[in-house]
Short mmCIF file of the C-alpha atoms (twelve columns), coordinates in Angstrom:
data_MODEL
# 
_entry.id   MODEL 
# 
loop_
_atom_site.group_PDB 
_atom_site.id 
_atom_site.type_symbol 
_atom_site.label_atom_id 
_atom_site.label_alt_id 
_atom_site.label_comp_id 
_atom_site.label_asym_id 
_atom_site.label_seq_id 
_atom_site.Cartn_x 
_atom_site.Cartn_y 
_atom_site.Cartn_z 
_atom_site.pdbx_PDB_model_num 
ATOM 1   C CA . MET A 1   0.000  0.000  0.000  1 
ATOM 2   C CA . SER A 2   1.516  3.324  -0.949 1 
ATOM 3   C CA . HIS A 3   1.200  6.476  1.081  1 
ATOM 4   C CA . PRO A 4   1.236  10.038 -0.214 1 
ATOM 5   C CA . ILE A 5   4.619  11.152 1.087  1 
ATOM 6   C CA . PHE A 6   5.007  14.814 2.009  1 
ATOM 7   C CA . PHE A 7   8.389  14.399 3.650  1 
ATOM 8   C CA . ASP A 8   11.521 13.118 1.890  1 
ATOM 9   C CA . LEU A 9   13.520 11.024 4.382  1 
ATOM 10  C CA . ASP A 10  16.550 10.645 2.117  1 
ATOM 11  C CA . LYS A 11  16.810 14.383 1.536  1 
ATOM 12  C CA . HIS A 12  16.391 15.103 5.235  1 
ATOM 13  C CA . PHE A 13  19.054 12.559 6.237  1 
ATOM 14  C CA . THR A 14  21.476 14.106 3.723  1 
ATOM 15  C CA . GLU A 15  20.825 17.633 5.025  1 
ATOM 16  C CA . ILE A 16  21.631 16.600 8.598  1 
ATOM 17  C CA . HIS A 17  25.162 15.677 7.549  1 
ATOM 18  C CA . ARG A 18  25.916 19.228 6.404  1 
ATOM 19  C CA . GLU A 19  26.247 20.606 9.915  1 
ATOM 20  C CA . GLY A 20  29.475 19.746 11.677 1 
ATOM 21  C CA . GLU A 21  31.589 16.629 11.298 1 
ATOM 22  C CA . PRO A 22  29.588 13.377 11.487 1 
ATOM 23  C CA . ILE A 23  30.862 10.944 14.108 1 
ATOM 24  C CA . PHE A 24  28.117 8.374  13.696 1 
ATOM 25  C CA . ALA A 25  25.058 8.229  11.453 1 
ATOM 26  C CA . TYR A 26  22.397 5.560  11.077 1 
ATOM 27  C CA . ARG A 27  18.941 5.104  9.650  1 
ATOM 28  C CA . GLY A 28  16.890 1.948  9.742  1 
ATOM 29  C CA . ALA A 29  15.346 -0.405 12.280 1 
ATOM 30  C CA . ILE A 30  15.758 0.701  15.886 1 
ATOM 31  C CA . THR A 31  16.336 -2.405 18.004 1 
ATOM 32  C CA . THR A 32  17.948 -3.172 21.346 1 
ATOM 33  C CA . ASP A 33  20.912 -4.674 19.483 1 
ATOM 34  C CA . PHE A 34  21.291 -1.465 17.476 1 
ATOM 35  C CA . ILE A 35  21.246 0.620  20.660 1 
ATOM 36  C CA . ASN A 36  23.743 -1.584 22.501 1 
ATOM 37  C CA . ASN A 37  26.134 -1.745 19.538 1 
ATOM 38  C CA . THR A 38  25.832 1.975  18.858 1 
ATOM 39  C CA . LEU A 39  26.550 2.929  22.452 1 
ATOM 40  C CA . PHE A 40  29.598 0.642  22.480 1 
ATOM 41  C CA . LEU A 41  30.979 2.089  19.224 1 
ATOM 42  C CA . VAL A 42  30.207 5.704  20.054 1 
ATOM 43  C CA . GLU A 43  31.704 5.407  23.533 1 
ATOM 44  C CA . ALA A 44  35.000 4.280  21.980 1 
ATOM 45  C CA . LYS A 45  34.902 7.189  19.504 1 
ATOM 46  C CA . LEU A 46  34.152 9.671  22.286 1 
ATOM 47  C CA . ASP A 47  37.133 8.367  24.261 1 
ATOM 48  C CA . ASP A 48  39.313 9.274  21.275 1 
ATOM 49  C CA . LEU A 49  37.669 12.656 20.634 1 
ATOM 50  C CA . ILE A 50  37.087 14.115 24.093 1 
ATOM 51  C CA . ASP A 51  39.776 14.532 26.719 1 
ATOM 52  C CA . HIS A 52  37.522 16.150 29.303 1 
ATOM 53  C CA . GLY A 53  35.735 13.369 31.244 1 
ATOM 54  C CA . ALA A 54  32.750 15.506 32.275 1 
ATOM 55  C CA . VAL A 55  31.950 16.455 28.669 1 
ATOM 56  C CA . ARG A 56  32.387 12.857 27.483 1 
ATOM 57  C CA . LYS A 57  30.034 11.641 30.222 1 
ATOM 58  C CA . LYS A 58  27.454 14.314 29.378 1 
ATOM 59  C CA . VAL A 59  27.514 13.463 25.659 1 
ATOM 60  C CA . TYR A 60  27.210 9.752  26.436 1 
ATOM 61  C CA . ASN A 61  24.302 10.280 28.865 1 
ATOM 62  C CA . VAL A 62  22.420 12.386 26.312 1 
ATOM 63  C CA . LEU A 63  23.034 9.650  23.727 1 
ATOM 64  C CA . VAL A 64  21.578 7.012  26.041 1 
ATOM 65  C CA . GLU A 65  18.449 9.085  26.737 1 
ATOM 66  C CA . SER A 66  17.996 10.005 23.075 1 
ATOM 67  C CA . LEU A 67  18.350 6.425  21.850 1 
ATOM 68  C CA . GLN A 68  15.989 5.142  24.543 1 
ATOM 69  C CA . ASN A 69  13.419 7.751  23.487 1 
ATOM 70  C CA . LEU A 70  13.913 6.714  19.878 1 
ATOM 71  C CA . PHE A 71  13.393 3.045  20.735 1 
ATOM 72  C CA . HIS A 72  10.409 3.430  23.068 1 
ATOM 73  C CA . HIS A 73  8.427  6.170  21.334 1 
ATOM 74  C CA . VAL A 74  8.417  5.261  17.659 1 
ATOM 75  C CA . ASP A 75  5.231  4.684  15.655 1 
ATOM 76  C CA . SER A 76  6.066  3.504  12.149 1 
ATOM 77  C CA . PRO A 77  3.823  3.511  9.116  1 
ATOM 78  C CA . THR A 78  3.515  0.238  7.269  1 
ATOM 79  C CA . GLY A 79  5.260  -0.047 3.955  1 
ATOM 80  C CA . LEU A 80  8.708  1.232  4.869  1 
ATOM 81  C CA . VAL A 81  11.392 -1.132 3.611  1 
ATOM 82  C CA . ASN A 82  12.791 -3.299 6.408  1 
ATOM 83  C CA . ASN A 83  11.347 -1.096 9.115  1 
ATOM 84  C CA . ASN A 84  10.426 -3.979 11.424 1 
ATOM 85  C CA . GLY A 85  7.917  -1.602 12.975 1 
ATOM 86  C CA . SER A 86  10.565 0.789  14.308 1 
ATOM 87  C CA . TYR A 87  12.188 2.994  11.680 1 
ATOM 88  C CA . GLY A 88  14.311 5.864  12.908 1 
ATOM 89  C CA . LEU A 89  17.478 7.793  12.357 1 
ATOM 90  C CA . PHE A 90  20.297 8.926  14.573 1 
ATOM 91  C CA . VAL A 91  23.241 11.247 13.922 1 
ATOM 92  C CA . LEU A 92  26.001 12.423 16.245 1 
ATOM 93  C CA . THR A 93  28.124 15.301 14.952 1 
ATOM 94  C CA . LYS A 94  31.102 17.253 16.239 1 
ATOM 95  C CA . LEU A 95  30.506 20.998 16.086 1 
ATOM 96  C CA . ASP A 96  33.059 23.779 16.543 1 
ATOM 97  C CA . ALA A 97  31.979 24.306 20.154 1 
ATOM 98  C CA . GLY A 98  30.490 20.964 21.150 1 
ATOM 99  C CA . PHE A 99  28.435 18.051 19.896 1 
ATOM 100 C CA . LYS A 100 24.980 17.632 18.427 1 
ATOM 101 C CA . VAL A 101 22.720 14.621 18.886 1 
ATOM 102 C CA . PHE A 102 19.967 14.292 16.301 1 
ATOM 103 C CA . THR A 103 17.192 11.698 16.194 1 
ATOM 104 C CA . GLY A 104 14.177 11.271 13.981 1 
ATOM 105 C CA . ASN A 105 11.228 8.919  14.076 1 
ATOM 106 C CA . PHE A 106 7.633  8.608  13.011 1 
ATOM 107 C CA . ILE A 107 4.837  9.375  15.437 1 
ATOM 108 C CA . LEU A 108 1.094  9.243  15.074 1 
ATOM 109 C CA . ASN A 109 -0.447 12.633 14.338 1 
ATOM 110 C CA . GLU A 110 -2.653 12.257 17.416 1 
ATOM 111 C CA . ARG A 111 0.477  12.323 19.646 1 
ATOM 112 C CA . VAL A 112 1.941  15.536 18.201 1 
ATOM 113 C CA . ASP A 113 0.087  18.079 20.383 1 
ATOM 114 C CA . GLY A 114 0.954  16.355 23.652 1 
ATOM 115 C CA . LEU A 115 4.625  15.997 22.759 1 
ATOM 116 C CA . ARG A 116 4.836  19.562 21.455 1 
ATOM 117 C CA . LYS A 117 3.368  20.885 24.733 1 
ATOM 118 C CA . LYS A 118 5.939  18.924 26.775 1 
ATOM 119 C CA . LEU A 119 8.807  20.233 24.662 1 
ATOM 120 C CA . GLU A 120 7.531  23.823 24.744 1 
ATOM 121 C CA . LYS A 121 7.186  23.695 28.530 1 
ATOM 122 C CA . ILE A 122 10.682 22.248 28.989 1 
ATOM 123 C CA . ASN A 123 12.175 24.966 26.775 1 
ATOM 124 C CA . THR A 124 10.608 27.755 28.868 1 
ATOM 125 C CA . LEU A 125 12.109 26.592 32.170 1 
ATOM 126 C CA . THR A 126 15.259 27.850 33.866 1 
ATOM 127 C CA . LYS A 127 17.895 25.487 35.225 1 
ATOM 128 C CA . GLU A 128 16.371 25.579 38.704 1 
ATOM 129 C CA . GLU A 129 12.831 25.194 37.357 1 
ATOM 130 C CA . LEU A 130 13.950 22.167 35.322 1 
ATOM 131 C CA . LYS A 131 15.332 20.590 38.490 1 
ATOM 132 C CA . ASP A 132 12.043 21.170 40.332 1 
ATOM 133 C CA . PHE A 133 9.967  20.015 37.354 1 
ATOM 134 C CA . TYR A 134 12.044 16.833 37.085 1 
ATOM 135 C CA . LYS A 135 11.327 16.028 40.744 1 
ATOM 136 C CA . PHE A 136 7.636  16.830 40.300 1 
ATOM 137 C CA . VAL A 137 7.259  14.606 37.222 1 
ATOM 138 C CA . LEU A 138 9.259  11.831 38.884 1 
ATOM 139 C CA . ASN A 139 6.872  11.804 41.843 1 
ATOM 140 C CA . ASN A 140 3.584  12.554 40.064 1 
ATOM 141 C CA . GLN A 141 3.801  11.412 36.465 1 
ATOM 142 C CA . GLU A 142 1.359  9.230  34.659 1 
ATOM 143 C CA . PHE A 143 3.129  6.862  32.334 1 
ATOM 144 C CA . SER A 144 2.055  6.655  28.732 1 
ATOM 145 C CA . SER A 145 1.246  3.388  26.995 1 
ATOM 146 C CA . LYS A 146 4.857  3.468  25.762 1 
ATOM 147 C CA . GLY A 147 6.204  3.758  29.305 1 
ATOM 148 C CA . GLY A 148 7.351  7.352  29.586 1 
ATOM 149 C CA . GLY A 149 6.224  10.561 31.132 1 
ATOM 150 C CA . GLY A 150 8.796  12.960 29.688 1 
ATOM 151 C CA . LEU A 151 11.577 12.475 32.239 1 
ATOM 152 C CA . GLY A 152 14.146 11.718 29.534 1 
ATOM 153 C CA . LEU A 153 13.468 15.000 27.751 1 
ATOM 154 C CA . ILE A 154 13.655 16.965 30.997 1 
ATOM 155 C CA . ASP A 155 16.900 15.205 31.892 1 
ATOM 156 C CA . ILE A 156 18.446 16.027 28.505 1 
ATOM 157 C CA . ALA A 157 17.578 19.725 28.954 1 
ATOM 158 C CA . ARG A 158 19.009 19.678 32.482 1 
ATOM 159 C CA . LYS A 159 22.270 17.998 31.465 1 
ATOM 160 C CA . THR A 160 22.955 20.138 28.399 1 
ATOM 161 C CA . GLY A 161 21.733 23.514 29.611 1 
ATOM 162 C CA . THR A 162 20.532 24.174 26.054 1 
ATOM 163 C CA . LYS A 163 17.126 24.372 24.413 1 
ATOM 164 C CA . LEU A 164 15.652 21.296 22.775 1 
ATOM 165 C CA . ILE A 165 15.281 21.650 19.003 1 
ATOM 166 C CA . TYR A 166 12.407 19.805 17.366 1 
ATOM 167 C CA . SER A 167 10.028 19.707 14.440 1 
ATOM 168 C CA . PHE A 168 7.055  17.711 13.223 1 
ATOM 169 C CA . GLU A 169 7.058  17.151 9.455  1 
ATOM 170 C CA . PRO A 170 3.848  15.801 7.860  1 
ATOM 171 C CA . TYR A 171 4.413  12.364 6.342  1 
ATOM 172 C CA . ASP A 172 0.964  11.084 5.446  1 
ATOM 173 C CA . SER A 173 -2.583 11.361 6.776  1 
ATOM 174 C CA . SER A 174 -1.725 9.407  9.949  1 
ATOM 175 C CA . PHE A 175 1.942  10.119 10.691 1 
ATOM 176 C CA . CYS A 176 4.462  12.890 11.199 1 
ATOM 177 C CA . PHE A 177 8.214  12.576 11.194 1 
ATOM 178 C CA . PHE A 178 9.437  13.938 14.527 1 
ATOM 179 C CA . THR A 179 12.955 15.342 14.574 1 
ATOM 180 C CA . PHE A 180 14.746 16.062 17.813 1 
ATOM 181 C CA . SER A 181 18.184 17.496 18.396 1 
ATOM 182 C CA . VAL A 182 20.198 18.977 21.179 1 
ATOM 183 C CA . VAL A 183 23.609 20.615 21.373 1 
ATOM 184 C CA . ILE A 184 26.002 19.596 24.127 1 
ATOM 185 C CA . PRO A 185 28.481 22.448 24.646 1 
ATOM 186 C CA . GLU A 186 32.135 21.579 25.021 1 
ATOM 187 C CA . GLU A 187 33.075 23.023 28.373 1 
ATOM 188 C CA . GLU A 188 36.374 24.626 29.267 1 
ATOM 189 C CA . LYS A 189 38.840 22.241 30.877 1 
# 
């Protein structure tokens, strides 16, 4: 069954590579094996690239959260080649002043408003407000059918100290392609 595609995945994946120096890039099925292998490979690359332990740890922690979000919160349309029900993409790039983690996955259109509201709220909070909000959500959250309540997103914002960058690109009548990225600044030694 073909879907009217409004969003060109190949073009989007190519455009992501234009910013910074790619360290790792992947698109395809998101599985536990993919996540485990990726974390192992990227950790070794980060050891070679980053001397400062605190920055390396921060980048790695953001990677873990981002990949877990990618794995747990994907809704894939049928008909994608080899998607195994969980198509996504992931890119880690080295920027002049830090690193950028980029993920992309399909979500049902009905989930867009709720996710957008969470992201907008997180982006309005100060460092101290994020800390308080994290504690509040941890103690009072209602878990979604996919297991999360937004703690991972809050934690990423807390750890990076930067705004979360996101978009929702129409794909077909039922799905959007959700892109998420965050910059991890390279701190002074």
